[in-house]
Phi, psi and omega in degrees: 000137180259153178293137184237109182292341172294328178285326171302314176299314182298315183298317185296313183297320177298319179293318172314324186274352181293139170282170173304129178082351175280157186225161176241127179235350183191159176231139167306144171072010172239120178313136182303317177301315178298312182304313186300304187299326174293329176289320175301309181296325177290329180289324178295325180283345181089016183274335190220157167260118186219157165267127174223120175233134180279130181269161181306329183274002177093002177271175178232147174256126186226137170227127173265125185257322175188174179279155164274175176299311179298326175295323174300315182286328174296317179308308182294324173293328182262354189299324183286122184290325176294316179294316172309314181298324183289314179295329181292320185286318192258341184242316186263029178304143184302329187268358184266153176251119179224162168250166182299317185300316175307308176304317179296320179295324185289323179296317190290324180296307180306319183289310179300325184284340176275346173292142170290153178285138179262129181228000000 
């Protein structure tokens, strides 16, 4: 299975909306196994705090608890639909090779370029 950054974005934004004590265990329209492996990858990347347990058959039991500091920054960077579409066109092209760090740096640069100059 390949990493799908649209799923990572959806999980991130859904987690950002959780209230105190709430948890995320699934999202509509995402296969449970696909959701679970993305949660595992996001935990490994340091975006979320989650409970992840691998089951004997190779599937995962997951509960997303909250975003990390880096997860909050990623949520802020991908919240805008226009900026996300631009990132997908310029960074996440199917033929392009990128790292998660590259995506994050590109998003930060785009956000900073959108700020008015303070003098």
